[in-house]
gemmi code that builds the backbone of each chain (N, CA, C; Angstrom):
import gemmi

chains = {
    "A": [
        ("MET", (-8.797, -10.228, -5.309), (-7.692, -9.469, -5.914), (-7.030, -10.259, -7.040)),
        ("PHE", (-6.850, -11.571, -6.764), (-6.179, -12.422, -7.746), (-6.923, -12.360, -9.085)),
        ("SER", (-8.248, -12.545, -9.029), (-9.008, -12.547, -10.277), (-9.106, -11.146, -10.880)),
        ("LEU", (-9.138, -10.126, -10.040), (-9.163, -8.756, -10.566), (-7.897, -8.476, -11.383)),
        ("LEU", (-6.781, -8.964, -10.894), (-5.508, -8.756, -11.607), (-5.551, -9.456, -12.959)),
        ("GLU", (-6.033, -10.696, -12.970), (-6.093, -11.439, -14.240), (-7.077, -10.776, -15.205)),
        ("GLN", (-8.224, -10.367, -14.681), (-9.248, -9.748, -15.543), (-8.775, -8.423, -16.127)),
        ("SER", (-7.852, -7.770, -15.436), (-7.366, -6.469, -15.909), (-6.201, -6.595, -16.889)),
        ("GLY", (-5.794, -7.820, -17.160), (-4.759, -8.025, -18.182), (-3.409, -8.464, -17.650)),
        ("PHE", (-3.257, -8.512, -16.347), (-1.982, -8.962, -15.790), (-1.793, -10.455, -16.049)),
        ("THR", (-0.558, -10.847, -16.228), (-0.235, -12.261, -16.398), (0.716, -12.691, -15.284)),
        ("ARG", (0.960, -13.969, -15.223), (1.852, -14.553, -14.207), (1.523, -14.025, -12.805)),
        ("VAL", (0.242, -14.054, -12.520), (-0.212, -13.595, -11.204), (0.123, -14.671, -10.167)),
        ("ARG", (0.828, -14.273, -9.160), (1.236, -15.210, -8.101), (0.870, -14.609, -6.750)),
        ("SER", (0.504, -15.474, -5.835), (0.223, -14.965, -4.491), (0.736, -15.941, -3.445)),
        ("ALA", (1.059, -15.409, -2.310), (1.516, -16.224, -1.187), (1.089, -15.539, 0.097)),
        ("ILE", (0.786, -16.328, 1.076), (0.372, -15.758, 2.370), (1.587, -15.141, 3.062)),
        ("VAL", (1.380, -13.979, 3.647), (2.456, -13.321, 4.401), (2.568, -14.004, 5.763)),
        ("PRO", (3.688, -14.671, 6.009), (3.819, -15.296, 7.318), (3.993, -14.221, 8.383)),
        ("GLY", (3.428, -14.456, 9.508), (3.649, -13.517, 10.616), (2.620, -12.416, 10.717)),
        ("PHE", (1.734, -12.325, 9.728), (0.733, -11.258, 9.839), (-0.351, -11.658, 10.830)),
        ("ARG", (-0.646, -10.800, 11.736), (-1.814, -10.937, 12.597), (-2.118, -9.577, 13.213)),
        ("PHE", (-3.344, -9.424, 13.638), (-3.715, -8.177, 14.298), (-3.234, -8.214, 15.739)),
        ("ARG", (-2.921, -7.050, 16.255), (-2.404, -6.973, 17.618), (-3.496, -7.338, 18.634)),
        ("LYS", (-4.697, -6.820, 18.380), (-5.767, -7.042, 19.347), (-6.458, -8.381, 19.088)),
        ("GLU", (-6.606, -9.145, 20.142), (-7.146, -10.497, 20.033), (-8.545, -10.490, 19.405)),
        ("ALA", (-9.375, -9.540, 19.821), (-10.753, -9.499, 19.309), (-10.757, -9.246, 17.803)),
        ("THR", (-9.869, -8.354, 17.354), (-9.790, -8.066, 15.916), (-9.283, -9.293, 15.167)),
        ("GLN", (-8.280, -9.964, 15.747), (-7.730, -11.155, 15.113), (-8.805, -12.247, 14.996)),
        ("ASN", (-9.610, -12.414, 16.050), (-10.664, -13.429, 16.021), (-11.695, -13.121, 14.932)),
        ("SER", (-12.073, -11.838, 14.821), (-13.032, -11.452, 13.776), (-12.425, -11.675, 12.401)),
        ("ALA", (-11.147, -11.329, 12.289), (-10.468, -11.495, 10.997), (-10.442, -12.966, 10.600)),
        ("GLU", (-10.170, -13.829, 11.556), (-10.129, -15.262, 11.248), (-11.507, -15.767, 10.825)),
        ("ALA", (-12.545, -15.232, 11.458), (-13.907, -15.654, 11.114), (-14.247, -15.312, 9.664)),
        ("TYR", (-13.668, -14.237, 9.164), (-13.914, -13.828, 7.775), (-12.840, -14.347, 6.814)),
        ("GLY", (-11.919, -15.127, 7.329), (-10.843, -15.640, 6.468), (-9.921, -14.534, 5.981)),
        ("VAL", (-9.711, -13.533, 6.826), (-8.856, -12.410, 6.444), (-7.387, -12.813, 6.562)),
        ("LYS", (-6.635, -12.545, 5.513), (-5.206, -12.872, 5.495), (-4.442, -11.741, 4.816)),
        ("ALA", (-3.168, -11.663, 5.132), (-2.297, -10.772, 4.362), (-1.616, -11.625, 3.288)),
        ("VAL", (-1.599, -11.121, 2.085), (-0.978, -11.871, 0.987), (0.012, -10.985, 0.235)),
        ("MET", (0.988, -11.655, -0.325), (1.905, -10.976, -1.240), (1.495, -11.384, -2.648)),
        ("MET", (1.383, -10.411, -3.527), (1.003, -10.709, -4.906), (1.992, -10.082, -5.873)),
        ("THR", (2.360, -10.843, -6.861), (3.177, -10.308, -7.942), (2.465, -10.607, -9.261)),
        ("ALA", (2.675, -9.761, -10.245), (2.051, -9.967, -11.555), (2.788, -9.105, -12.577)),
        ("LEU", (2.656, -9.494, -13.833), (3.323, -8.787, -14.919), (2.313, -8.147, -15.854)),
        ("LYS", (2.696, -6.992, -16.395), (1.937, -6.425, -17.514), (2.626, -6.980, -18.774)),
        ("PRO", (1.885, -7.635, -19.636), (2.530, -8.238, -20.809), (3.274, -7.208, -21.656)),
        ("ASP", (4.283, -7.680, -22.357), (5.056, -6.797, -23.233), (4.179, -6.125, -24.283)),
        ("LYS", (3.203, -6.876, -24.784), (2.348, -6.321, -25.835), (0.962, -6.061, -25.279)),
        ("ALA", (0.890, -5.211, -24.267), (-0.420, -4.911, -23.668), (-1.059, -3.741, -24.397)),
    ],
    "B": [
        ("MET", (-35.654, 10.112, -3.440), (-34.955, 8.895, -3.011), (-33.470, 9.001, -3.380)),
        ("THR", (-32.617, 8.564, -2.461), (-31.185, 8.644, -2.727), (-30.752, 7.486, -3.621)),
        ("HIS", (-30.009, 7.807, -4.669), (-29.517, 6.780, -5.586), (-28.378, 6.009, -4.923)),
        ("PRO", (-28.303, 4.675, -5.123), (-27.215, 3.895, -4.503), (-25.825, 4.440, -4.834)),
        ("ALA", (-25.655, 4.965, -6.051), (-24.334, 5.509, -6.422), (-24.002, 6.738, -5.576)),
        ("ASP", (-25.030, 7.542, -5.285), (-24.811, 8.719, -4.435), (-24.454, 8.292, -3.019)),
        ("MET", (-25.121, 7.211, -2.557), (-24.834, 6.713, -1.210), (-23.391, 6.216, -1.125)),
        ("GLN", (-22.968, 5.498, -2.197), (-21.597, 4.988, -2.184), (-20.594, 6.141, -2.201)),
        ("GLU", (-20.916, 7.167, -2.983), (-20.025, 8.324, -3.061), (-19.903, 9.003, -1.698)),
        ("ALA", (-21.037, 9.107, -1.011), (-21.028, 9.734, 0.319), (-20.218, 8.890, 1.297)),
        ("LEU", (-20.402, 7.574, 1.217), (-19.666, 6.671, 2.106), (-18.166, 6.734, 1.811)),
        ("GLU", (-17.835, 6.823, 0.525), (-16.421, 6.925, 0.137), (-15.786, 8.189, 0.694)),
        ("ALA", (-16.551, 9.275, 0.679), (-16.020, 10.543, 1.197), (-15.741, 10.433, 2.691)),
        ("VAL", (-16.653, 9.788, 3.410), (-16.464, 9.597, 4.856), (-15.262, 8.683, 5.081)),
        ("LEU", (-15.176, 7.635, 4.260), (-14.072, 6.683, 4.395), (-12.725, 7.364, 4.149)),
        ("LYS", (-12.691, 8.221, 3.137), (-11.450, 8.936, 2.838), (-10.981, 9.702, 4.072)),
        ("ASP", (-11.919, 10.388, 4.729), (-11.568, 11.159, 5.930), (-11.062, 10.244, 7.039)),
        ("GLU", (-11.715, 9.086, 7.169), (-11.325, 8.160, 8.245), (-9.940, 7.558, 7.979)),
        ("ILE", (-9.659, 7.251, 6.712), (-8.339, 6.698, 6.364), (-7.261, 7.736, 6.660)),
        ("ILE", (-7.511, 8.970, 6.244), (-6.534, 10.029, 6.518), (-6.331, 10.174, 8.025)),
        ("ARG", (-7.443, 10.157, 8.771), (-7.342, 10.342, 10.225), (-6.546, 9.214, 10.869)),
        ("MET", (-6.857, 7.970, 10.478), (-6.221, 6.834, 11.147), (-4.711, 6.780, 10.883)),
        ("TYR", (-4.329, 6.936, 9.601), (-2.905, 6.778, 9.289), (-2.100, 8.035, 9.663)),
        ("GLN", (-2.800, 9.166, 9.728), (-2.151, 10.371, 10.261), (-1.840, 10.156, 11.743)),
        ("GLU", (-2.759, 9.490, 12.434), (-2.557, 9.224, 13.866), (-1.347, 8.308, 14.077)),
        ("VAL", (-1.203, 7.316, 13.198), (-0.037, 6.419, 13.308), (1.244, 7.232, 13.119)),
        ("ALA", (1.193, 8.160, 12.163), (2.390, 8.962, 11.882), (2.682, 9.973, 12.992)),
        ("ASP", (1.610, 10.549, 13.533), (1.801, 11.589, 14.552), (2.048, 11.007, 15.940)),
        ("ASN", (1.537, 9.812, 16.154), (1.623, 9.210, 17.481), (2.072, 7.750, 17.352)),
        ("PRO", (3.275, 7.541, 16.840), (3.704, 6.159, 16.583), (3.848, 5.315, 17.847)),
        ("GLY", (3.902, 5.974, 18.999), (3.981, 5.218, 20.251), (2.610, 4.737, 20.715)),
        ("GLY", (1.564, 5.150, 20.021), (0.207, 4.761, 20.406), (-0.065, 3.292, 20.126)),
        ("GLU", (-1.174, 2.820, 20.699), (-1.526, 1.419, 20.476), (-2.641, 1.329, 19.447)),
        ("PHE", (-2.405, 0.550, 18.419), (-3.393, 0.374, 17.357), (-3.752, -1.106, 17.284)),
        ("HIS", (-4.816, -1.424, 16.572), (-5.208, -2.832, 16.532), (-4.295, -3.638, 15.605)),
        ("PHE", (-3.460, -2.930, 14.836), (-2.493, -3.625, 13.964), (-1.080, -3.319, 14.463)),
        ("TYR", (-0.171, -4.225, 14.158), (1.236, -3.966, 14.488), (1.748, -2.881, 13.549)),
        ("HIS", (2.602, -2.041, 14.058), (3.165, -0.997, 13.216), (4.585, -0.710, 13.666)),
        ("GLY", (5.232, 0.183, 12.926), (6.577, 0.576, 13.302), (7.602, -0.533, 13.113)),
        ("ARG", (8.691, -0.415, 13.833), (9.798, -1.364, 13.676), (9.366, -2.804, 14.005)),
        ("GLU", (8.501, -2.922, 15.002), (8.028, -4.252, 15.395), (7.365, -4.955, 14.201)),
        ("ALA", (6.529, -4.207, 13.458), (5.856, -4.797, 12.302), (6.854, -5.097, 11.193)),
        ("ALA", (7.739, -4.141, 10.919), (8.702, -4.330, 9.824), (9.600, -5.546, 10.086)),
        ("GLU", (10.022, -5.697, 11.323), (10.855, -6.864, 11.661), (10.052, -8.152, 11.531)),
        ("ARG", (8.800, -8.088, 11.929), (7.907, -9.253, 11.818), (7.804, -9.718, 10.365)),
        ("PHE", (7.862, -8.760, 9.423), (7.721, -9.097, 8.009), (9.065, -9.297, 7.311)),
        ("GLY", (10.116, -9.309, 8.086), (11.417, -9.665, 7.514), (12.198, -8.539, 6.874)),
        ("TYR", (11.878, -7.279, 7.197), (12.685, -6.172, 6.677), (14.075, -6.280, 7.304)),
        ("PRO", (15.127, -6.269, 6.500), (16.465, -6.382, 7.064), (16.778, -5.245, 8.042)),
        ("THR", (17.490, -5.598, 9.092), (17.868, -4.621, 10.112), (18.638, -3.450, 9.500)),
        ("ALA", (19.474, -3.759, 8.510), (20.287, -2.698, 7.900), (19.397, -1.616, 7.286)),
        ("TRP", (18.293, -2.011, 6.666), (17.369, -1.020, 6.095), (16.744, -0.181, 7.212)),
        ("LEU", (16.316, -0.849, 8.261), (15.604, -0.146, 9.341), (16.541, 0.771, 10.112)),
        ("ASP", (17.814, 0.390, 10.184), (18.787, 1.258, 10.862), (19.145, 2.461, 9.992)),
        ("ARG", (19.107, 2.259, 8.683), (19.494, 3.336, 7.767), (18.387, 4.384, 7.601)),
        ("ALA", (17.134, 3.946, 7.699), (15.996, 4.855, 7.474), (15.804, 5.787, 8.670)),
        ("PRO", (15.276, 6.983, 8.442), (14.979, 7.878, 9.569), (14.008, 7.207, 10.549)),
        ("ALA", (14.221, 7.468, 11.820), (13.401, 6.826, 12.861), (11.911, 7.073, 12.645)),
        ("GLY", (11.578, 8.266, 12.170), (10.162, 8.596, 11.974), (9.511, 7.754, 10.890)),
        ("ALA", (10.274, 7.455, 9.850), (9.729, 6.633, 8.761), (9.496, 5.208, 9.243)),
        ("VAL", (10.413, 4.713, 10.061), (10.274, 3.344, 10.579), (9.119, 3.283, 11.589)),
        ("ALA", (9.076, 4.268, 12.486), (8.066, 4.248, 13.552), (6.645, 4.344, 12.998)),
        ("SER", (6.498, 4.999, 11.837), (5.164, 5.191, 11.263), (4.785, 4.098, 10.266)),
        ("PHE", (5.649, 3.135, 10.086), (5.365, 2.058, 9.128), (4.077, 1.334, 9.519)),
        ("ALA", (3.179, 1.181, 8.549), (1.898, 0.521, 8.843), (1.549, -0.484, 7.746)),
        ("GLY", (2.572, -1.152, 7.226), (2.337, -2.139, 6.168), (1.871, -3.473, 6.721)),
        ("VAL", (1.551, -4.382, 5.799), (1.050, -5.704, 6.201), (1.946, -6.829, 5.701)),
        ("GLY", (3.093, -6.459, 5.159), (4.018, -7.458, 4.640), (5.234, -6.756, 4.075)),
        ("ASN", (5.997, -7.488, 3.276), (7.237, -6.946, 2.714), (7.217, -7.052, 1.187)),
        ("PRO", (6.755, -5.988, 0.517), (6.649, -6.050, -0.950), (7.997, -6.065, -1.662)),
        ("HIS", (9.073, -5.782, -0.912), (10.415, -5.775, -1.522), (10.950, -7.187, -1.744)),
        ("GLU", (10.350, -8.121, -1.013), (10.858, -9.488, -1.051), (10.896, -10.040, -2.479)),
        ("ARG", (9.913, -9.656, -3.300), (9.855, -10.194, -4.667), (9.791, -9.093, -5.719)),
        ("SER", (10.250, -7.896, -5.362), (10.138, -6.789, -6.325), (11.269, -6.808, -7.354)),
        ("HIS", (12.412, -7.367, -6.977), (13.571, -7.469, -7.884), (13.889, -6.137, -8.565)),
        ("LEU", (13.911, -5.075, -7.783), (14.198, -3.751, -8.350), (15.635, -3.687, -8.860)),
        ("GLN", (15.808, -2.962, -9.944), (17.121, -2.828, -10.571), (17.503, -1.349, -10.652)),
        ("PRO", (18.795, -1.059, -10.614), (19.229, 0.339, -10.763), (18.640, 0.960, -12.035)),
        ("GLY", (18.189, 2.185, -11.908), (17.662, 2.904, -13.069), (16.168, 2.760, -13.274)),
        ("GLU", (15.530, 1.897, -12.521), (14.095, 1.689, -12.741), (13.257, 2.810, -12.101)),
        ("THR", (12.060, 2.960, -12.643), (11.084, 3.894, -12.075), (10.048, 3.096, -11.296)),
        ("VAL", (9.852, 3.485, -10.049), (8.983, 2.738, -9.141), (7.873, 3.641, -8.630)),
        ("LEU", (6.673, 3.127, -8.642), (5.552, 3.826, -8.013), (5.248, 3.134, -6.688)),
        ("ASP", (5.239, 3.900, -5.610), (4.826, 3.371, -4.307), (3.421, 3.893, -4.037)),
        ("LEU", (2.455, 3.005, -4.213), (1.050, 3.404, -4.119), (0.594, 3.367, -2.655)),
        ("GLY", (0.262, 4.527, -2.126), (-0.066, 4.635, -0.701), (1.214, 4.695, 0.096)),
        ("SER", (2.003, 5.715, -0.178), (3.400, 5.738, 0.287), (3.571, 6.117, 1.752)),
        ("GLY", (2.553, 6.658, 2.379), (2.608, 6.935, 3.814), (3.824, 7.747, 4.215)),
        ("ALA", (4.447, 7.345, 5.314), (5.598, 8.091, 5.830), (6.874, 7.804, 5.052)),
        ("GLY", (6.818, 6.870, 4.114), (7.905, 6.760, 3.138), (8.902, 5.633, 3.296)),
        ("LEU", (8.712, 4.726, 4.256), (9.733, 3.691, 4.445), (9.916, 2.829, 3.187)),
        ("ASP", (8.821, 2.357, 2.611), (8.958, 1.502, 1.430), (9.540, 2.263, 0.244)),
        ("GLY", (9.167, 3.526, 0.111), (9.719, 4.336, -0.976), (11.218, 4.537, -0.819)),
        ("LEU", (11.656, 4.778, 0.403), (13.090, 4.953, 0.651), (13.866, 3.682, 0.291)),
        ("ILE", (13.342, 2.559, 0.738), (14.015, 1.282, 0.459), (14.089, 1.052, -1.054)),
        ("ALA", (12.996, 1.388, -1.740), (12.992, 1.256, -3.203), (14.022, 2.194, -3.830)),
        ("ALA", (14.098, 3.414, -3.303), (15.040, 4.402, -3.860), (16.484, 3.942, -3.699)),
        ("TRP", (16.785, 3.302, -2.584), (18.150, 2.803, -2.388), (18.464, 1.705, -3.413)),
        ("GLN", (17.448, 0.951, -3.811), (17.686, -0.146, -4.762), (17.800, 0.348, -6.203)),
        ("VAL", (16.996, 1.336, -6.573), (17.063, 1.799, -7.974), (18.191, 2.811, -8.161)),
        ("GLY", (18.673, 3.368, -7.051), (19.839, 4.245, -7.125), (19.547, 5.597, -7.739)),
        ("PRO", (20.587, 6.426, -7.875), (20.386, 7.797, -8.357), (19.932, 7.871, -9.815)),
        ("SER", (20.161, 6.796, -10.580), (19.681, 6.811, -11.973), (18.223, 6.387, -12.056)),
        ("GLY", (17.662, 5.921, -10.953), (16.258, 5.515, -10.926), (15.382, 6.620, -10.380)),
        ("ARG", (14.115, 6.290, -10.228), (13.156, 7.299, -9.762), (12.077, 6.597, -8.934)),
        ("VAL", (11.776, 7.145, -7.783), (10.688, 6.605, -6.962), (9.641, 7.686, -6.774)),
        ("ILE", (8.415, 7.324, -7.098), (7.302, 8.267, -6.996), (6.294, 7.694, -6.007)),
        ("GLY", (6.123, 8.374, -4.903), (5.086, 7.981, -3.966), (3.784, 8.664, -4.321)),
        ("VAL", (2.684, 7.993, -4.062), (1.369, 8.620, -4.195), (0.625, 8.349, -2.903)),
        ("ASP", (0.099, 9.397, -2.316), (-0.652, 9.231, -1.074), (-1.851, 10.170, -1.063)),
        ("LEU", (-2.902, 9.670, -0.449), (-4.148, 10.435, -0.343), (-3.954, 11.699, 0.492)),
        ("ASN", (-3.033, 11.590, 1.449), (-2.883, 12.642, 2.455), (-1.676, 13.533, 2.124)),
        ("PRO", (-1.912, 14.812, 1.782), (-0.782, 15.672, 1.415), (0.242, 15.838, 2.524)),
        ("SER", (-0.184, 15.770, 3.780), (0.798, 15.932, 4.854), (1.693, 14.701, 4.981)),
        ("MET", (1.180, 13.531, 4.571), (2.045, 12.351, 4.559), (3.080, 12.470, 3.449)),
        ("CYS", (2.681, 13.089, 2.341), (3.643, 13.332, 1.255), (4.783, 14.216, 1.768)),
        ("LEU", (4.426, 15.257, 2.490), (5.464, 16.154, 3.031), (6.375, 15.392, 3.993)),
        ("LYS", (5.761, 14.550, 4.812), (6.530, 13.779, 5.790), (7.494, 12.826, 5.078)),
        ("SER", (7.012, 12.135, 4.062), (7.888, 11.169, 3.374), (9.029, 11.891, 2.660)),
        ("GLN", (8.731, 13.063, 2.132), (9.793, 13.804, 1.446), (10.815, 14.350, 2.439)),
        ("ALA", (10.356, 14.692, 3.628), (11.290, 15.127, 4.673), (12.185, 13.957, 5.082)),
        ("HIS", (11.599, 12.775, 5.177), (12.401, 11.592, 5.532), (13.424, 11.284, 4.437)),
        ("ALA", (13.001, 11.456, 3.192), (13.936, 11.216, 2.087), (15.074, 12.238, 2.131)),
        ("ALA", (14.716, 13.490, 2.341), (15.734, 14.546, 2.377), (16.727, 14.311, 3.507)),
        ("ALA", (16.222, 13.793, 4.636), (17.092, 13.562, 5.800), (18.164, 12.523, 5.518)),
        ("THR", (17.895, 11.646, 4.553), (18.887, 10.620, 4.224), (19.555, 10.904, 2.875)),
        ("GLY", (19.281, 12.078, 2.317), (19.878, 12.417, 1.026), (19.372, 11.542, -0.105)),
        ("THR", (18.140, 11.063, 0.044), (17.555, 10.160, -0.962), (16.580, 10.934, -1.838)),
        ("LEU", (16.625, 10.684, -3.134), (15.693, 11.339, -4.042), (14.392, 10.544, -4.081)),
        ("MET", (13.321, 11.200, -3.742), (12.017, 10.535, -3.785), (10.935, 11.598, -3.919)),
        ("GLU", (10.061, 11.398, -4.865), (8.959, 12.346, -5.064), (7.724, 11.827, -4.342)),
        ("CYS", (6.785, 12.701, -4.108), (5.478, 12.234, -3.622), (4.401, 13.122, -4.211)),
        ("HIS", (3.387, 12.488, -4.761), (2.269, 13.223, -5.333), (1.011, 12.903, -4.525)),
        ("GLN", (0.277, 13.941, -4.161), (-0.997, 13.709, -3.499), (-1.982, 13.218, -4.545)),
        ("GLY", (-2.682, 12.137, -4.236), (-3.658, 11.641, -5.198), (-4.324, 10.377, -4.699)),
        ("ARG", (-5.291, 9.921, -5.479), (-6.064, 8.733, -5.113), (-5.578, 7.550, -5.933)),
        ("MET", (-5.635, 6.383, -5.324), (-5.172, 5.200, -6.057), (-6.151, 4.802, -7.165)),
        ("GLU", (-7.385, 5.318, -7.091), (-8.346, 5.041, -8.165), (-8.128, 5.978, -9.352)),
        ("ASP", (-7.260, 6.937, -9.208), (-7.002, 7.908, -10.277), (-5.543, 8.362, -10.117)),
        ("ILE", (-4.625, 7.460, -10.395), (-3.212, 7.691, -10.099), (-2.683, 8.865, -10.934)),
        ("PRO", (-2.082, 9.847, -10.274), (-1.636, 11.050, -11.004), (-0.316, 10.843, -11.741)),
        ("LEU", (-0.308, 9.845, -12.617), (0.873, 9.557, -13.441), (0.418, 9.257, -14.857)),
        ("PRO", (1.275, 9.531, -15.841), (0.908, 9.204, -17.220), (0.931, 7.696, -17.482)),
        ("ASP", (0.357, 7.316, -18.605), (0.372, 5.906, -19.015), (1.822, 5.434, -19.149)),
        ("ALA", (2.019, 4.155, -18.904), (3.298, 3.473, -19.173), (4.501, 4.250, -18.632)),
        ("SER", (4.430, 4.626, -17.381), (5.511, 5.439, -16.830), (6.324, 4.738, -15.734)),
        ("ALA", (5.887, 3.572, -15.289), (6.598, 2.902, -14.192), (7.033, 1.492, -14.592)),
        ("ASP", (8.182, 1.097, -14.062), (8.642, -0.283, -14.269), (8.039, -1.222, -13.232)),
        ("CYS", (7.765, -0.674, -12.057), (7.263, -1.517, -10.973), (6.332, -0.706, -10.075)),
        ("VAL", (5.254, -1.324, -9.671), (4.367, -0.715, -8.674), (4.496, -1.510, -7.380)),
        ("LEU", (4.822, -0.793, -6.321), (4.834, -1.382, -4.981), (3.625, -0.851, -4.231)),
        ("SER", (3.101, -1.657, -3.348), (2.019, -1.170, -2.505), (1.979, -2.069, -1.278)),
        ("ASN", (1.652, -1.480, -0.147), (1.718, -2.253, 1.087), (0.526, -1.945, 1.996)),
        ("GLY", (-0.527, -2.725, 1.806), (-1.648, -2.634, 2.738), (-2.608, -1.496, 2.496)),
        ("VAL", (-2.710, -1.025, 1.268), (-3.634, 0.097, 1.036), (-4.771, -0.221, 0.067)),
        ("ILE", (-4.566, -1.149, -0.855), (-5.602, -1.386, -1.871), (-6.890, -1.890, -1.215)),
        ("ASN", (-6.734, -2.630, -0.122), (-7.924, -3.133, 0.574), (-8.812, -2.007, 1.103)),
        ("LEU", (-8.250, -0.798, 1.201), (-9.026, 0.318, 1.741), (-9.975, 0.925, 0.704)),
        ("SER", (-9.796, 0.550, -0.546), (-10.605, 1.155, -1.603), (-11.921, 0.406, -1.796)),
        ("PHE", (-12.981, 1.165, -2.056), (-14.264, 0.570, -2.446), (-14.232, 0.139, -3.904)),
        ("ARG", (-13.259, 0.693, -4.659), (-13.230, 0.447, -6.114), (-11.904, -0.226, -6.497)),
        ("LYS", (-11.757, -1.448, -6.028), (-10.486, -2.166, -6.228), (-10.226, -2.457, -7.701)),
        ("ARG", (-11.291, -2.731, -8.449), (-11.103, -2.984, -9.884), (-10.456, -1.774, -10.553)),
        ("LYS", (-10.923, -0.596, -10.190), (-10.371, 0.636, -10.773), (-8.908, 0.805, -10.362)),
        ("VAL", (-8.603, 0.463, -9.124), (-7.216, 0.583, -8.658), (-6.315, -0.345, -9.485)),
        ("VAL", (-6.775, -1.565, -9.691), (-5.973, -2.534, -10.459), (-5.815, -2.047, -11.902)),
        ("GLN", (-6.882, -1.518, -12.473), (-6.810, -0.990, -13.850), (-5.829, 0.179, -13.924)),
        ("GLU", (-5.802, 0.988, -12.889), (-4.877, 2.124, -12.860), (-3.425, 1.653, -12.750)),
        ("MET", (-3.199, 0.633, -11.945), (-1.825, 0.091, -11.844), (-1.385, -0.423, -13.212)),
        ("PHE", (-2.309, -1.101, -13.891), (-1.998, -1.639, -15.225), (-1.678, -0.494, -16.187)),
        ("ARG", (-2.465, 0.564, -16.124), (-2.283, 1.699, -17.040), (-0.918, 2.370, -16.861)),
        ("VAL", (-0.511, 2.575, -15.618), (0.724, 3.339, -15.401), (1.987, 2.492, -15.589)),
        ("LEU", (1.809, 1.169, -15.635), (2.993, 0.325, -15.849), (3.411, 0.344, -17.313)),
        ("LYS", (4.729, 0.307, -17.512), (5.245, 0.129, -18.865), (4.953, -1.303, -19.303)),
        ("PRO", (4.868, -1.565, -20.616), (4.762, -2.961, -21.055), (5.933, -3.758, -20.476)),
        ("GLY", (5.643, -4.915, -19.932), (6.689, -5.718, -19.298), (6.929, -5.345, -17.842)),
        ("GLY", (6.209, -4.322, -17.374), (6.347, -3.894, -15.974), (5.657, -4.864, -15.032)),
        ("ARG", (5.842, -4.628, -13.752), (5.351, -5.601, -12.775), (4.825, -4.922, -11.513)),
        ("ILE", (4.042, -5.683, -10.782), (3.620, -5.213, -9.457), (4.196, -6.162, -8.407)),
        ("SER", (4.462, -5.607, -7.249), (4.817, -6.422, -6.090), (4.106, -5.779, -4.909)),
        ("ILE", (3.018, -6.402, -4.515), (2.188, -5.768, -3.491), (1.892, -6.735, -2.346)),
        ("THR", (1.695, -6.171, -1.196), (1.185, -6.950, -0.075), (-0.086, -6.274, 0.389)),
        ("ASP", (-1.080, -7.096, 0.705), (-2.352, -6.505, 1.085), (-3.198, -7.504, 1.856)),
        ("ILE", (-4.310, -7.001, 2.326), (-5.237, -7.825, 3.100), (-6.345, -8.307, 2.172)),
        ("VAL", (-6.636, -9.580, 2.245), (-7.770, -10.109, 1.477), (-8.672, -10.883, 2.432)),
        ("SER", (-9.915, -11.000, 2.016), (-10.887, -11.714, 2.833), (-11.486, -12.851, 2.018)),
        ("ALA", (-11.560, -14.031, 2.628), (-12.125, -15.186, 1.916), (-13.640, -15.102, 1.846)),
        ("LYS", (-14.228, -14.358, 2.767), (-15.696, -14.263, 2.804), (-16.117, -12.814, 2.580)),
        ("GLN", (-17.331, -12.664, 2.051), (-17.892, -11.328, 1.869), (-18.058, -10.676, 3.239)),
        ("LEU", (-17.547, -9.468, 3.381), (-17.698, -8.771, 4.655), (-19.155, -8.374, 4.850)),
        ("SER", (-19.595, -8.363, 6.087), (-20.988, -8.022, 6.360), (-21.239, -6.553, 6.016)),
        ("GLN", (-22.515, -6.249, 5.750), (-22.879, -4.876, 5.399), (-22.551, -3.917, 6.541)),
        ("SER", (-22.624, -4.411, 7.784), (-22.329, -3.531, 8.921), (-20.860, -3.108, 8.914)),
        ("ILE", (-19.986, -3.994, 8.437), (-18.569, -3.626, 8.333), (-18.368, -2.669, 7.158)),
        ("VAL", (-18.997, -3.028, 6.025), (-18.836, -2.199, 4.822), (-19.327, -0.774, 5.072)),
        ("ASN", (-20.401, -0.654, 5.851), (-20.985, 0.672, 6.080), (-20.345, 1.427, 7.239)),
        ("ASP", (-19.349, 0.809, 7.887), (-18.710, 1.464, 9.031), (-17.299, 1.911, 8.639)),
        ("PRO", (-17.120, 3.209, 8.380), (-15.809, 3.685, 7.912), (-14.664, 3.336, 8.853)),
        ("LYS", (-14.928, 3.313, 10.158), (-13.850, 3.000, 11.109), (-13.379, 1.559, 10.920)),
        ("LEU", (-14.328, 0.645, 10.757), (-13.947, -0.755, 10.557), (-13.301, -0.949, 9.185)),
        ("TRP", (-13.862, -0.297, 8.165), (-13.316, -0.444, 6.809), (-11.898, 0.095, 6.744)),
        ("ALA", (-11.673, 1.228, 7.378), (-10.340, 1.841, 7.346), (-9.315, 0.990, 8.093)),
        ("SER", (-9.797, 0.072, 8.924), (-8.889, -0.810, 9.652), (-8.325, -1.871, 8.736)),
    ],
}
model = gemmi.Model(1)
for chain_id, residues in chains.items():
    chain = gemmi.Chain(chain_id)
    for i, (resn, *xyz) in enumerate(residues, 1):
        res = gemmi.Residue()
        res.name, res.seqid = resn, gemmi.SeqId(i, " ")
        for name, pos in zip(("N", "CA", "C"), xyz):
            atom = gemmi.Atom()
            atom.name, atom.element = name, gemmi.Element(name[0])
            atom.pos, atom.b_iso = gemmi.Position(*pos), 0.0
            res.add_atom(atom)
        chain.add_residue(res)
    model.add_chain(chain)
structure = gemmi.Structure()
structure.add_model(model)
structure.setup_entities()
C-alpha cells in the first residue's frame, strides 16, 4: 500500500502500526502472524500542484 | 480456454457477494461472533473516545467493523468535505460529520445499498447530515477534486485492484487534500488458496 500511494502521486506518505489490532479467533490470528498481517494507519497528501 | 482476466472478473463478482454477505451479517447480527473484533469492543480497543461512542446510535456502534482509528490523524476542520470510503453502518462518517460541522459535508460510499440506507438512518437519528452513495471503491461515484479528506477503515484490503482504488482516491481529492486510512496489510504474498477463496479474502 505504501508504495502504491507513492506511485500514484501521493506525497508525505506515513504509516504506523495500529496498536491493539488482533483477530478474535486464535487460529486466524496465528495464520495472520504467519503472513505478517498487520493493521496500519496511513496518511498521505495529494500535492497542491497535482 | 478461459482468459485469466475473465477468471479474475468472475472471482471479483463472487468476492463482491461475499463481502456484502459478511458485513451485512455484522450489521444485522452484531451480537454474533466473528473472527474479528467488532462493535464497541473494537472501537474502544482502537481508542475511539467514549463520548463519540455514547453519542452515536447504538446500531452504528454495534456494527462497527473497522481495524483502527482513522480519525486519530485526520485533522478534520469545520467546512471540509470528507469521503468515507466503505462507510458501512456509518460510525466513522458520523464522527467525521460532527468534526466538519454543518458547513461541511460527509459522503459515504459503500458497495451495499442497504448499508447506505442504514448509515443514513443512523445519521438522521442523531440529526447529522451525511450522504451515502452506493458504489465501488475502484470507481468512486464522485467528481474529480471534490474532497478535502478521504477516510477509510479496513476496506481497501478487500479489493483485488488496490492500485485502482488508490488512483481513485487521488482523483477525487482536491489538490492539497489528504487521506487518513487504516487497513490490513500483509508482509508476505498470500497463498493462491487464500486469494481464490472469497470467504478468506473477504475476511
